N, C-alpha and C positions, 0 to 999 in steps of 0.2 A: 726535391719535392717529397720523395718518399721518406727522407730523413726527417723533415719537418713534421710530417704526419706521424711518424713513429714516435718522435720526441713528445709531441703534443698528446698523443694517446697515452704514453707512459706517464706524463705529468698528471693527466686526468685520473689515471688508475691509482697513482700514489696518493693523490688528494682524496679520492673516494675512500680508499682504505684507511687513511689517517684520520679523516673527519667522520667516519661512520661510528655511531655509538651503538654498541650491542645492547639489546633489551632482553632481560630475562624475567620470567614470572617468578615471583617469590614463592618459595616452597611453603606448603601449608603446615609442615611440622607434624604430620600424622593426625591432626585433629580435624574437626569439621570445617574449620577455617572461616568462621564468621567475622573475625576481627579484621582490622585494617592491615593491608599489606600481606594478606594471606594467600593471594593468588587464586582465590576461588571465583573465577569468572562466571561460571555457571550459576552460582548462588547469587552473585550480584545482578545478573540478568533476570533471574527469577524474581528476586525481590523488587526490582524496578518494574517488571511486568505486573506483578500483583498490585503494586501501588498505583500504576497508571491504568489498570484495566477498567476500573469504575469510571474514571474520567473519560476514557476512550469510548466506553459504552454510552455515556451521557451525550457526548459530542455526536456520535453516530446517530443516536436516536433523535436528537433535537436539531441537528443541522444537516447531516448527510442524507438521511432518508427523506425528510421533507423537501429538500432541494431536488432530489431525483424524482420524487412524486410530482412536484410542480412541473418539472421539465416534461415528464411523460404525459401529464394531463394536458399541457399546452400542445404537445405533438399530437395527442389523440384527437383533440377537438379540431385542430387545423387539418389533420388527415381526414377526419369525418366530413368537414366542410368541403375539402377538395374532392373527396369521393362523391359527395352529393352533386357538386357541380359537374363532375364527369358523368354522373348518371343522367343529369339533365341534358348534357350535350350528346352522349352516345347511347343512352337508354339501357345501360348495363351497370349494375351496382357491384362494385368490387368489395367483398367483405373481408378478405384476408388482412390487408394492412391495418384497418381499424381494430379488427379482432386481436391481432398480435399486440398492438399497442395497449389495448384494454387488458389483455392477459398480463402483460408486463406491469401495468399500473396496479392491478389487483395484487400481483406478486409482491411488489415493493411496498404497497400499503399494509400488507399483512406480515411482511418479513420481520419487523422488530419483535413480534410475539414468539417466533420460533428460531430465529437466526442465532441467538445467544446460547440456546441449548445445544445447537449443532456445533458451534465453535467451542463451547465449554466454559463460558463465562457466567 
């Protein structure tokens, strides 16, 4: 049993070593490395980010923030209604949950005006 385990482990190790393909980054040759095959990963990521930043900003402003605003508005009005019914039942109005939801709603409604200056876009 030990011999079969040893032989199968040895075969697997030989296969891994023989089938592994080493990957090396191309050298930049001393230049700035903006050409293809230069190995400048940082430059490629930066150029991709600058190309996608405006699209990302548009999507977040037109899709993400309105969706969050809608969800928070629904939660706010539902919580306000349930708080009112609790007031009718118990005679005590709990202000904290609706106030927190209102503060979050105001924060997300005004966020697109200042969030991009914080992030740096």
